[in-house]
Backbone as a printed PyTorch tensor [residue, N CA C, xyz], in Angstrom:
tensor([[[ 75.2570,  92.3330,  89.3150],
         [ 76.5530,  92.0650,  88.7100],
         [ 76.4370,  91.5260,  87.2830]],

        [[ 75.5410,  90.5690,  86.9600],
         [ 75.4470,  90.0770,  85.5870],
         [ 75.1330,  91.1920,  84.5980]],

        [[ 74.3100,  92.1560,  85.0070],
         [ 73.9640,  93.2740,  84.1310],
         [ 75.2210,  94.0580,  83.7560]],

        [[ 76.0780,  94.3320,  84.7420],
         [ 77.3160,  95.0610,  84.4700],
         [ 78.2210,  94.2760,  83.5310]],

        [[ 78.2730,  92.9690,  83.7080],
         [ 79.1120,  92.1330,  82.8550],
         [ 78.6570,  92.2180,  81.3990]],

        [[ 77.3500,  92.2200,  81.1780],
         [ 76.8160,  92.3130,  79.8240],
         [ 77.2240,  93.6320,  79.1940]],

        [[ 77.1300,  94.7080,  79.9620],
         [ 77.5210,  96.0210,  79.4410],
         [ 78.9900,  96.0220,  79.0480]],

        [[ 79.8410,  95.4520,  79.8720],
         [ 81.2700,  95.4050,  79.5610],
         [ 81.5480,  94.5780,  78.3100]],

        [[ 80.8840,  93.4560,  78.1540],
         [ 81.0980,  92.5940,  76.9940],
         [ 80.6610,  93.3060,  75.7130]],

        [[ 79.5090,  93.9660,  75.7530],
         [ 79.0470,  94.6940,  74.5750],
         [ 80.0040,  95.8270,  74.2250]],

        [[ 80.4530,  96.5430,  75.2240],
         [ 81.3840,  97.6400,  74.9800],
         [ 82.6750,  97.1200,  74.3670]],

        [[ 83.2010,  96.0630,  74.9290],
         [ 84.4590,  95.5100,  74.4510],
         [ 84.3290,  94.9790,  73.0220]],

        [[ 83.2160,  94.3400,  72.6900],
         [ 83.0700,  93.7930,  71.3470],
         [ 82.8940,  94.9110,  70.3170]],

        [[ 82.3530,  96.0410,  70.7350],
         [ 82.1550,  97.1520,  69.8100],
         [ 83.4310,  97.9600,  69.5830]],

        [[ 84.2200,  98.0870,  70.6170],
         [ 85.4060,  98.9330,  70.5180],
         [ 86.5940,  98.1440,  71.0670]],

        [[ 87.2660,  97.4140,  70.2150],
         [ 88.3190,  96.5000,  70.6550],
         [ 89.5660,  97.1840,  71.1980]],

        [[ 89.7650,  98.4400,  70.8910],
         [ 90.9900,  99.1020,  71.3440],
         [ 90.8890,  99.6500,  72.7610]],

        [[ 89.7050,  99.6740,  73.2990],
         [ 89.5260, 100.2040,  74.6530],
         [ 89.9230,  99.1560,  75.6740]],

        [[ 90.6830,  99.5720,  76.6750],
         [ 91.0460,  98.6910,  77.7860],
         [ 89.9880,  98.8440,  78.8700]],

        [[ 89.5490,  97.7280,  79.4280],
         [ 88.5290,  97.7570,  80.4670],
         [ 89.1680,  97.3880,  81.7980]],

        [[ 88.9480,  98.2350,  82.7880],
         [ 89.4700,  98.0350,  84.1360],
         [ 88.2830,  97.8720,  85.0670]],

        [[ 88.3570,  96.9040,  85.9340],
         [ 87.2910,  96.6660,  86.9000],
         [ 87.9210,  96.6910,  88.2900]],

        [[ 87.3070,  97.4270,  89.2040],
         [ 87.8820,  97.5170,  90.5420],
         [ 86.8440,  97.8240,  91.5790]],

        [[ 87.2890,  97.8550,  92.7960],
         [ 86.4320,  98.1270,  93.9360],
         [ 86.5560,  97.0030,  94.9390]],

        [[ 87.2180,  97.2470,  96.0360],
         [ 87.5490,  96.1660,  96.9610],
         [ 86.3340,  95.4310,  97.4930]],

        [[ 85.2130,  96.1190,  97.6760],
         [ 84.0300,  95.4400,  98.2050],
         [ 83.4560,  94.4510,  97.1980]],

        [[ 83.6910,  94.6990,  95.9220],
         [ 83.1650,  93.8310,  94.8770],
         [ 84.1980,  92.7860,  94.4610]],

        [[ 85.4180,  93.1920,  94.2850],
         [ 86.4440,  92.3410,  93.6850],
         [ 87.1650,  91.4420,  94.6960]],

        [[ 87.5850,  91.9770,  95.8050],
         [ 88.5550,  91.2750,  96.6590],
         [ 88.1830,  89.8430,  97.0370]],

        [[ 87.0040,  89.6300,  97.5500],
         [ 86.6350,  88.2710,  97.9630],
         [ 86.1110,  87.4270,  96.8070]],

        [[ 85.8520,  88.0530,  95.6950],
         [ 85.2550,  87.3610,  94.5550],
         [ 86.1530,  87.3680,  93.3290]],

        [[ 87.4270,  87.6060,  93.5230],
         [ 88.3390,  87.8250,  92.3980],
         [ 88.2740,  86.7060,  91.3540]],

        [[ 88.4390,  85.4510,  91.7760],
         [ 88.4490,  84.3430,  90.8170],
         [ 87.1050,  84.1950,  90.1130]],

        [[ 86.0180,  84.3230,  90.8530],
         [ 84.6840,  84.1910,  90.2710],
         [ 84.4480,  85.2750,  89.2290]],

        [[ 84.7500,  86.5300,  89.6020],
         [ 84.5180,  87.6560,  88.6870],
         [ 85.4050,  87.5430,  87.4560]],

        [[ 86.6370,  87.1600,  87.6640],
         [ 87.5700,  87.0270,  86.5370],
         [ 87.0590,  85.9920,  85.5310]],

        [[ 86.4460,  84.9130,  86.0200],
         [ 85.9010,  83.8810,  85.1320],
         [ 84.6020,  84.3010,  84.4550]],

        [[ 83.8820,  85.2410,  85.0430],
         [ 82.6150,  85.7030,  84.4740],
         [ 82.8010,  86.8910,  83.5370]],

        [[ 83.7890,  87.7030,  83.8060],
         [ 83.9860,  88.9400,  83.0370],
         [ 85.2610,  88.8010,  82.2020]],

        [[ 85.1680,  87.9790,  81.1880],
         [ 86.3420,  87.5940,  80.4050],
         [ 86.9280,  88.7340,  79.5670]],

        [[ 86.1300,  89.7360,  79.2940],
         [ 86.6110,  90.8330,  78.4500],
         [ 87.3200,  91.9450,  79.2330]],

        [[ 87.3480,  91.8080,  80.5470],
         [ 88.0330,  92.8150,  81.3680],
         [ 89.5380,  92.6030,  81.2310]],

        [[ 90.2700,  93.7060,  81.0020],
         [ 91.7140,  93.6230,  80.8060],
         [ 92.4970,  93.6350,  82.1200]],

        [[ 91.9760,  94.3350,  83.1120],
         [ 92.7190,  94.4360,  84.3770],
         [ 91.7440,  94.5570,  85.5400]],

        [[ 91.9900,  93.7760,  86.5770],
         [ 91.2090,  93.8350,  87.8110],
         [ 92.0710,  94.4750,  88.8900]],

        [[ 91.5570,  95.5150,  89.4800],
         [ 92.2640,  96.2090,  90.5580],
         [ 91.6500,  95.7870,  91.8880]],

        [[ 92.4680,  95.2660,  92.7700],
         [ 91.9860,  94.8780,  94.0930],
         [ 92.5220,  95.8470,  95.1320]],

        [[ 91.8270,  95.9240,  96.2470],
         [ 92.2790,  96.7820,  97.3310],
         [ 91.8270,  98.2160,  97.1640]],

        [[ 92.6360,  99.1160,  97.6660],
         [ 92.3250, 100.5540,  97.7130],
         [ 93.3680, 101.3220,  96.9040]],

        [[ 93.1500, 101.5070,  95.6180],
         [ 94.1590, 102.1600,  94.7860],
         [ 94.0270, 103.6810,  94.6940]],

        [[ 93.3260, 104.2930,  95.6400],
         [ 93.0310, 105.7250,  95.5490],
         [ 94.2340, 106.5750,  95.1480]],

        [[ 95.3570, 106.3630,  95.8250],
         [ 96.5360, 107.1930,  95.5550],
         [ 97.1580, 106.8760,  94.1980]],

        [[ 96.8030, 105.7300,  93.6190],
         [ 97.4520, 105.2780,  92.3970],
         [ 96.5120, 105.1540,  91.2100]],

        [[ 95.2800, 105.5800,  91.3620],
         [ 94.2890, 105.3470,  90.3080],
         [ 94.7110, 105.9870,  88.9770]],

        [[ 95.3710, 107.1210,  89.0470],
         [ 95.8250, 107.7620,  87.8100],
         [ 96.8710, 106.9080,  87.0900]],

        [[ 97.6650, 106.1350,  87.8400],
         [ 98.6480, 105.2460,  87.2150],
         [ 97.9880, 103.9960,  86.6430]],

        [[ 96.9590, 103.4920,  87.3100],
         [ 96.2780, 102.2880,  86.8480],
         [ 95.5860, 102.5280,  85.5090]],

        [[ 95.2360, 103.7630,  85.2200],
         [ 94.5990, 104.0740,  83.9450],
         [ 95.5410, 103.8460,  82.7640]],

        [[ 96.8360, 103.7540,  83.0090],
         [ 97.8190, 103.4940,  81.9610],
         [ 98.2300, 102.0230,  82.0390]],

        [[ 97.9130, 101.2450,  81.0140],
         [ 98.1610,  99.8030,  81.0550],
         [ 99.6340,  99.4490,  81.2370]],

        [[100.5320, 100.3520,  80.9060],
         [101.9600, 100.0710,  81.0800],
         [102.3460,  99.9640,  82.5580]],

        [[101.4880, 100.4650,  83.4490],
         [101.7750, 100.4000,  84.8880],
         [101.1130,  99.2200,  85.5880]],

        [[100.3310,  98.4330,  84.8820],
         [ 99.5640,  97.3740,  85.5260],
         [100.4400,  96.3830,  86.2830]],

        [[101.6430,  96.1240,  85.7640],
         [102.5140,  95.1540,  86.4270],
         [102.8130,  95.5690,  87.8750]],

        [[102.7960,  96.8710,  88.1620],
         [103.0680,  97.3620,  89.5210],
         [101.9260,  97.0590,  90.4830]],

        [[100.7250,  96.8400,  89.9540],
         [ 99.5360,  96.7300,  90.7960],
         [ 98.8630,  95.3620,  90.6790]],

        [[ 99.6730,  94.3440,  90.4960],
         [ 99.1320,  92.9840,  90.4300],
         [ 98.6900,  92.4960,  91.8150]],

        [[ 99.2940,  93.0140,  92.8660],
         [ 98.8740,  92.6330,  94.2210],
         [ 97.9250,  93.7050,  94.7520]],

        [[ 97.3100,  93.4420,  95.8750],
         [ 96.3230,  94.3490,  96.4520],
         [ 96.9490,  95.7000,  96.7790]],

        [[ 96.2500,  96.7550,  96.4180],
         [ 96.6880,  98.1130,  96.7270],
         [ 96.1920,  98.4980,  98.1140]],

        [[ 97.0130,  99.1830,  98.8430],
         [ 96.5880,  99.7380, 100.1240],
         [ 97.0390, 101.1860, 100.1580]],

        [[ 96.3870, 101.9720, 100.9500],
         [ 96.7920, 103.3630, 101.0210],
         [ 95.8670, 104.1810, 101.8800]],

        [[ 96.2540, 105.4030, 102.0580],
         [ 95.4630, 106.3230, 102.8540],
         [ 94.2520, 106.7840, 102.0530]],

        [[ 93.2990, 107.3200, 102.7700],
         [ 92.0920, 107.8570, 102.1460],
         [ 92.4410, 109.1030, 101.3340]],

        [[ 91.5720, 109.4140, 100.3800],
         [ 91.7130, 110.6870,  99.6760],
         [ 91.6800, 111.8040, 100.7090]],

        [[ 92.4720, 112.8300, 100.4880],
         [ 92.4420, 113.9340, 101.4440],
         [ 91.0890, 114.6360, 101.3900]],

        [[ 90.5330, 114.7960, 100.1970],
         [ 89.1970, 115.3780, 100.0600],
         [ 88.5620, 114.8400,  98.7980]],

        [[ 87.2930, 114.4970,  98.8820],
         [ 86.5640, 114.0390,  97.7040],
         [ 86.0530, 115.2530,  96.9340]],

        [[ 86.0530, 115.1570,  95.6150],
         [ 85.5800, 116.2450,  94.7670],
         [ 84.1590, 115.9290,  94.3120]],

        [[ 83.1880, 116.4590,  95.0310],
         [ 81.7860, 116.1680,  94.7290],
         [ 81.3170, 116.7870,  93.4200]],

        [[ 82.0300, 117.7810,  92.9190],
         [ 81.5990, 118.4110,  91.6670],
         [ 81.7470, 117.4590,  90.4860]],

        [[ 82.4630, 116.3490,  90.6450],
         [ 82.5840, 115.3640,  89.5770],
         [ 81.2800, 114.6040,  89.3530]],

        [[ 80.3860, 114.6250,  90.3360],
         [ 79.0950, 113.9510,  90.2270],
         [ 78.0860, 114.8410,  89.5200]],

        [[ 77.3100, 114.2600,  88.6420],
         [ 76.2250, 114.9940,  88.0100],
         [ 75.1780, 115.3090,  89.0770]],

        [[ 74.7770, 116.5580,  89.1850],
         [ 73.8180, 116.9890,  90.2130],
         [ 74.2810, 116.5850,  91.6120]],

        [[ 75.5170, 116.9130,  91.9220],
         [ 76.1330, 116.4760,  93.1730],
         [ 75.3110, 116.8310,  94.4010]],

        [[ 74.5770, 117.9260,  94.3510],
         [ 73.8320, 118.3450,  95.5400],
         [ 72.6790, 117.3980,  95.8790]],

        [[ 72.3770, 116.4580,  94.9910],
         [ 71.3650, 115.4460,  95.2900],
         [ 71.9020, 114.3370,  96.1910]],

        [[ 73.2170, 114.3150,  96.3930],
         [ 73.8530, 113.2660,  97.1750],
         [ 74.2960, 113.7900,  98.5260]],

        [[ 74.0630, 112.9990,  99.5350],
         [ 74.5180, 113.3780, 100.8700],
         [ 76.0220, 113.1290, 100.9470]],

        [[ 76.7910, 114.0970, 101.3650],
         [ 78.2460, 113.9290, 101.3850],
         [ 78.7240, 113.0870, 102.5690]],

        [[ 79.8770, 112.4870, 102.3720],
         [ 80.5340, 111.7620, 103.4560],
         [ 81.9990, 112.1620, 103.4690]],

        [[ 82.6300, 111.9140, 104.5790],
         [ 84.0500, 112.2140, 104.7260],
         [ 84.7230, 110.9510, 105.2360]],

        [[ 85.7040, 110.4650, 104.4770],
         [ 86.4430, 109.2970, 104.9320],
         [ 87.4470, 109.7650, 105.9780]],

        [[ 87.2400, 109.3090, 107.2030],
         [ 88.0550, 109.7650, 108.3320],
         [ 89.2600, 108.8590, 108.5490]],

        [[ 89.0760, 107.5550, 108.3700],
         [ 90.1750, 106.6000, 108.5800],
         [ 89.9010, 105.3340, 107.7910]],

        [[ 90.9490, 104.5290, 107.6580],
         [ 90.8340, 103.2410, 106.9780],
         [ 91.3830, 102.1330, 107.8530]],

        [[ 90.8630, 100.9510, 107.6050],
         [ 91.3900,  99.7560, 108.2490],
         [ 90.7590,  99.4730, 109.5950]],

        [[ 90.9690,  98.2470, 110.0540],
         [ 90.4300,  97.8130, 111.3320],
         [ 91.3620,  96.7420, 111.8930]],

        [[ 91.5280,  96.7340, 113.1760],
         [ 92.4440,  95.7820, 113.7850],
         [ 91.8000,  94.5480, 114.3600]],

        [[ 90.4930,  94.3730, 114.2030],
         [ 89.8100,  93.2680, 114.8860],
         [ 89.8590,  91.9310, 114.1500]],

        [[ 90.0440,  91.9470, 112.8500],
         [ 90.1800,  90.7290, 112.0470],
         [ 89.0050,  89.7530, 112.1920]],

        [[ 87.7940,  90.2690, 112.2510],
         [ 86.6040,  89.4080, 112.3360],
         [ 86.4660,  88.5900, 111.0510]],

        [[ 86.1690,  87.3210, 111.1760],
         [ 86.0910,  86.4200, 110.0200],
         [ 85.0710,  86.8530, 108.9780]],

        [[ 83.9690,  87.4400, 109.4070],
         [ 82.8900,  87.7830, 108.4850],
         [ 83.1500,  89.0600, 107.6920]],

        [[ 84.1800,  89.7860, 108.0230],
         [ 84.3680,  91.1320, 107.4770],
         [ 85.5380,  91.2150, 106.5120]],

        [[ 85.3240,  91.8960, 105.4040],
         [ 86.3910,  92.1220, 104.4340],
         [ 87.4970,  92.9930, 105.0100]],

        [[ 87.1620,  93.8600, 105.9270],
         [ 88.1520,  94.7650, 106.5030],
         [ 89.2620,  94.0470, 107.2670]],

        [[ 89.0590,  92.7750, 107.6060],
         [ 90.0900,  92.0530, 108.3450],
         [ 91.3980,  92.0110, 107.5600]],

        [[ 91.3050,  92.1650, 106.2550],
         [ 92.4870,  92.1290, 105.4010],
         [ 93.1380,  93.5090, 105.2500]],

        [[ 92.5530,  94.5050, 105.9110],
         [ 93.0820,  95.8710, 105.8420],
         [ 93.3460,  96.3630, 107.2620]],

        [[ 94.5590,  96.2150, 107.7420],
         [ 94.8390,  96.6140, 109.1210],
         [ 94.6850,  98.1200, 109.3120]],

        [[ 94.3290,  98.4790, 110.5350],
         [ 94.2140,  99.8910, 110.8780],
         [ 95.6020, 100.4990, 110.8570]],

        [[ 95.7360, 101.6250, 110.2080],
         [ 97.0180, 102.3210, 110.1230],
         [ 96.9150, 103.5550, 110.9980]],

        [[ 97.7360, 103.6080, 112.0440],
         [ 97.6470, 104.7030, 113.0150],
         [ 97.6720, 106.0810, 112.3750]],

        [[ 98.5160, 106.2630, 111.3900],
         [ 98.6240, 107.6000, 110.8020],
         [ 97.5940, 107.8450, 109.7050]],

        [[ 96.6310, 106.9250, 109.5380],
         [ 95.6410, 107.1160, 108.4760],
         [ 94.4640, 107.9700, 108.9250]],

        [[ 94.2480, 108.1140, 110.2300],
         [ 93.1170, 108.9220, 110.6890],
         [ 93.4030, 110.3970, 110.4240]],

        [[ 92.4170, 111.0610, 109.8660],
         [ 92.5880, 112.4880, 109.6120],
         [ 92.5590, 113.2350, 110.9260]],

        [[ 93.2570, 114.3350, 110.9550],
         [ 93.2430, 115.1580, 112.1600],
         [ 91.8870, 115.8430, 112.2650]],

        [[ 91.4880, 116.2290, 113.4680],
         [ 90.2290, 116.9740, 113.6100],
         [ 90.1950, 118.2250, 112.7310]],

        [[ 91.3100, 118.9290, 112.6520],
         [ 91.3490, 120.1400, 111.8240],
         [ 91.0880, 119.8040, 110.3560]],

        [[ 91.6670, 118.7100, 109.8520],
         [ 91.4430, 118.3070, 108.4640],
         [ 89.9690, 117.9830, 108.2200]],

        [[ 89.3510, 117.2920, 109.1610],
         [ 87.9450, 116.9200, 109.0170],
         [ 87.0570, 118.1670, 109.0070]],

        [[ 87.3130, 119.0970, 109.9240],
         [ 86.5170, 120.3310, 110.0130],
         [ 86.6770, 121.1590, 108.7330]],

        [[ 87.8950, 121.2970, 108.2660],
         [ 88.1410, 122.0770, 107.0380],
         [ 87.4030, 121.4430, 105.8610]],

        [[ 87.5370, 120.1140, 105.7230],
         [ 86.8630, 119.4240, 104.6230],
         [ 85.3470, 119.5730, 104.7100]],

        [[ 84.7940, 119.3840, 105.8930],
         [ 83.3410, 119.4960, 106.0710],
         [ 82.8590, 120.9000, 105.7330]],

        [[ 83.5550, 121.9030, 106.1960],
         [ 83.1190, 123.2800, 105.9380],
         [ 83.2840, 123.6710, 104.4660]],

        [[ 84.2990, 123.1370, 103.7950],
         [ 84.4300, 123.3740, 102.3460],
         [ 83.2500, 122.7730, 101.5990]],

        [[ 82.8470, 121.5680, 102.0070],
         [ 81.7170, 120.9140, 101.3500],
         [ 80.4280, 121.6740, 101.6530]],

        [[ 80.2900, 122.1760, 102.8710],
         [ 79.1100, 122.9920, 103.2070],
         [ 79.0430, 124.2260, 102.3060]],

        [[ 80.1820, 124.8500, 102.0590],
         [ 80.2320, 126.0150, 101.1700],
         [ 79.8400, 125.6040,  99.7490]],

        [[ 80.3670, 124.4830,  99.2870],
         [ 80.0510, 123.9870,  97.9540],
         [ 78.5470, 123.7220,  97.8110]],

        [[ 77.9460, 123.1120,  98.8160],
         [ 76.5170, 122.7920,  98.7930],
         [ 75.6450, 123.9990,  99.1530]],

        [[ 76.2830, 125.0690,  99.6070],
         [ 75.5910, 126.2840, 100.0480],
         [ 74.5970, 125.9740, 101.1730]],

        [[ 75.0080, 125.0920, 102.0910],
         [ 74.2130, 124.7310, 103.2620],
         [ 75.1630, 124.5340, 104.4380]],

        [[ 74.9550, 125.2590, 105.5020],
         [ 75.8240, 125.1380, 106.6670],
         [ 75.4670, 123.9540, 107.5540]],

        [[ 74.2560, 123.4220, 107.3770],
         [ 73.7720, 122.3870, 108.2820],
         [ 73.6970, 121.0010, 107.6280]],

        [[ 74.6480, 120.7000, 106.7760],
         [ 74.6820, 119.3730, 106.1610],
         [ 74.8500, 118.2880, 107.2260]],

        [[ 74.4260, 117.0980, 106.8960],
         [ 74.5770, 115.9560, 107.8060],
         [ 75.5330, 114.9670, 107.1510]],

        [[ 76.7510, 114.8980, 107.6460],
         [ 77.7890, 114.0550, 107.0640],
         [ 77.7920, 112.6580, 107.6790]],

        [[ 78.2590, 111.7200, 106.8860],
         [ 78.5980, 110.4100, 107.4140],
         [ 80.1110, 110.3550, 107.4650]],

        [[ 80.6680, 110.1340, 108.6480],
         [ 82.1110, 109.9880, 108.7970],
         [ 82.4460, 108.5210, 108.5490]],

        [[ 83.1140, 108.2690, 107.4350],
         [ 83.4400, 106.9030, 107.0460],
         [ 84.7040, 106.4300, 107.7490]],

        [[ 84.5950, 105.2830, 108.3490],
         [ 85.7320, 104.5870, 108.9540],
         [ 85.2650, 103.1710, 109.2370]],

        [[ 86.1260, 102.2220, 109.0380],
         [ 85.7490, 100.8440, 109.3350],
         [ 85.3650, 100.7260, 110.7970]],

        [[ 86.1180, 101.3950, 111.6150],
         [ 85.7730, 101.4740, 113.0350],
         [ 86.2250, 102.8530, 113.5070]],

        [[ 85.2740, 103.6340, 113.9310],
         [ 85.5760, 104.9940, 114.3780],
         [ 85.5360, 104.9980, 115.9000]],

        [[ 86.6750, 105.1530, 116.4920],
         [ 86.7820, 105.1700, 117.9440],
         [ 87.8480, 106.1870, 118.3220]],

        [[ 87.5080, 107.4660, 118.2370],
         [ 88.5120, 108.4990, 118.4800],
         [ 88.9700, 108.5230, 119.9360]],

        [[ 90.2090, 108.8850, 120.1040],
         [ 90.7450, 109.0480, 121.4510],
         [ 90.1170, 110.2790, 122.0900]],

        [[ 90.2860, 110.4090, 123.3700],
         [ 89.7650, 111.5930, 124.0640],
         [ 90.4520, 112.8550, 123.5430]],

        [[ 91.7490, 112.7660, 123.2640],
         [ 92.4700, 113.9330, 122.7190],
         [ 91.9100, 114.3370, 121.3580]],

        [[ 91.6260, 113.3350, 120.4920],
         [ 91.0550, 113.6330, 119.1770],
         [ 89.7020, 114.3030, 119.3530]],

        [[ 88.8790, 113.7600, 120.2380],
         [ 87.5340, 114.3080, 120.4870],
         [ 87.6060, 115.7420, 120.9930]],

        [[ 88.5100, 115.9960, 121.9270],
         [ 88.6600, 117.3550, 122.4810],
         [ 89.1110, 118.3260, 121.4050]],

        [[ 90.0700, 117.9010, 120.5840],
         [ 90.5750, 118.7490, 119.5040],
         [ 89.4720, 119.0130, 118.4740]],

        [[ 88.6990, 117.9810, 118.1360],
         [ 87.5930, 118.1420, 117.1920],
         [ 86.5690, 119.1310, 117.7440]],

        [[ 86.1920, 118.9560, 119.0000],
         [ 85.1950, 119.8200, 119.6330],
         [ 85.6640, 121.2750, 119.6450]],

        [[ 86.9290, 121.4560, 119.9860],
         [ 87.4940, 122.8170, 120.0240],
         [ 87.4660, 123.4520, 118.6380]],

        [[ 87.8930, 122.6980, 117.6060],
         [ 87.8900, 123.2130, 116.2270],
         [ 86.4800, 123.4650, 115.7240]],

        [[ 85.5490, 122.5920, 116.0840],
         [ 84.1590, 122.7210, 115.6600],
         [ 83.5730, 124.0430, 116.1770]],

        [[ 83.8260, 124.3300, 117.4470],
         [ 83.3040, 125.5570, 118.0550],
         [ 84.0420, 126.7910, 117.5350]],

        [[ 85.3570, 126.6780, 117.4080],
         [ 86.1770, 127.8100, 116.9600],
         [ 85.7970, 128.2650, 115.5540]],

        [[ 85.3970, 127.3210, 114.7020],
         [ 85.0430, 127.6620, 113.3220],
         [ 83.5490, 127.9260, 113.1460]],

        [[ 82.8160, 127.9600, 114.2530],
         [ 81.3600, 128.1680, 114.2130],
         [ 80.6710, 127.1910, 113.2680]],

        [[ 81.1410, 125.9690, 113.2570],
         [ 80.5560, 124.9420, 112.3890],
         [ 79.1290, 124.6310, 112.8260]],

        [[ 78.3060, 124.3000, 111.8350],
         [ 76.9040, 123.9990, 112.1170],
         [ 76.4710, 122.6450, 111.5580]],

        [[ 77.3890, 121.9490, 110.8860],
         [ 77.0340, 120.6650, 110.3100],
         [ 76.8670, 119.6170, 111.4130]],

        [[ 76.1060, 118.5940, 111.0930],
         [ 75.9900, 117.4540, 112.0030],
         [ 76.6490, 116.2590, 111.3200]],

        [[ 76.8460, 115.1970, 112.0730],
         [ 77.5290, 114.0420, 111.5240],
         [ 77.1960, 112.7930, 112.3330]],

        [[ 77.5010, 111.6580, 111.7220],
         [ 77.2700, 110.3780, 112.3810],
         [ 78.3710, 109.4180, 111.9460]],

        [[ 78.4480, 108.2820, 112.6230],
         [ 79.4750, 107.2980, 112.2950],
         [ 79.0420, 105.9260, 112.7860]],

        [[ 79.7490, 104.9020, 112.3490],
         [ 79.5560, 103.5340, 112.8360],
         [ 80.7680, 103.1260, 113.6460]],

        [[ 80.5310, 102.3000, 114.6300],
         [ 81.6380, 101.7760, 115.4250],
         [ 81.1850, 100.4910, 116.0900]],

        [[ 82.0040,  99.9570, 116.9390],
         [ 81.6440,  98.7980, 117.7530],
         [ 81.3810,  99.2960, 119.1610]],

        [[ 80.2430,  98.9470, 119.6820],
         [ 79.8480,  99.4600, 120.9910],
         [ 80.8240,  99.0200, 122.0850]],

        [[ 81.4580,  97.8830, 121.8980],
         [ 82.3840,  97.3970, 122.9210],
         [ 83.7380,  98.0960, 122.9000]],

        [[ 83.9240,  99.0180, 121.9610],
         [ 85.2030,  99.7310, 121.8970],
         [ 85.0720, 101.2190, 122.1700]],

        [[ 83.8610, 101.7180, 122.2460],
         [ 83.6690, 103.1600, 122.3810],
         [ 84.1930, 103.6850, 123.7120]],

        [[ 84.7780, 104.8450, 123.6220],
         [ 85.3000, 105.5330, 124.7850],
         [ 84.2060, 106.5030, 125.2640]],

        [[ 83.6550, 106.2440, 126.4210],
         [ 82.5130, 107.0240, 126.9160],
         [ 82.8340, 108.5110, 127.0330]],

        [[ 84.0310, 108.8490, 127.4900],
         [ 84.4010, 110.2630, 127.6230],
         [ 84.4460, 110.9420, 126.2590]],

        [[ 85.0040, 110.2490, 125.2670],
         [ 85.0680, 110.8220, 123.9140],
         [ 83.6730, 111.0530, 123.3550]],

        [[ 82.7780, 110.0960, 123.5510],
         [ 81.4060, 110.2210, 123.0270],
         [ 80.7010, 111.4230, 123.6530]],

        [[ 80.8740, 111.6250, 124.9480],
         [ 80.2440, 112.7840, 125.6140],
         [ 80.7760, 114.0880, 125.0420]],

        [[ 82.0680, 114.1490, 124.7950],
         [ 82.6640, 115.3700, 124.2260],
         [ 82.1250, 115.6080, 122.8200]],

        [[ 82.0920, 114.5540, 122.0030],
         [ 81.6620, 114.6850, 120.6070],
         [ 80.1730, 115.0080, 120.4860]],

        [[ 79.3880, 114.6290, 121.4860],
         [ 77.9380, 114.8780, 121.4640],
         [ 77.6360, 116.3700, 121.3580]],

        [[ 78.5380, 117.2080, 121.8010],
         [ 78.3390, 118.6640, 121.7480],
         [ 78.9970, 119.2900, 120.5220]],

        [[ 79.4050, 118.4430, 119.5820],
         [ 80.1060, 118.9430, 118.4080],
         [ 79.4980, 118.3750, 117.1350]],

        [[ 78.2320, 118.5580, 116.9740],
         [ 77.5540, 118.1510, 115.7510],
         [ 76.9630, 116.7770, 115.8060]]])
C-alpha cells in the first residue's frame, strides 16, 4: 500500500488537473479513515461495489451521489480483452454477491446476500463458453466467484442440464461453507465440470 500511495502523490504533484479516484471494497471499506489520512492527494474514495456505476464515478460532478457505500449486482460478463495478454490469466465468473452469515471476521458481513443476484445456470454457461471461445480453449478451469456458493438443487439440476446440452467441456471450482452445502446439489454438480 505505501508504494501505491507514493505513485499517486508523484502523479498528482506532476499533473494537478488530474482527479485521482481510489476504490476497491477489500482495500478501502474497513480502512477508509486510515487510507484517507495516508493518501492525501486522492480526490475521491469509492467504497463498496460500484460496478454498475463506475462510468458515473469517473465524472467528478457525480461524486455527491456516491458518498455512501455502493452496492449492486455483479457485472453480467467481464471483458477479458481489456487485460494486456489476457490469455495469461485464468478467468473467473462472478456468480453471486453477498452473504447472510454476518461473521465478525469477514468484510462480506456488510454485504447481505441478494436473492436475485445469483446468475442463472444458463447465464453462467453462456458466459463460460464465450470465454472459452475467446481463449480458444474448451477446457478452461474457471473459478466461480461468490462469497458463499450454495446452489439449490433446482439450480444444480438446471446447470447440469445446460452444461450437457451445450456440450460444455470447461471445469470449475468454488468456495463455500461446508456446514451449508447441500449434498444432493454437490452430487449433481460433480457431473457438470
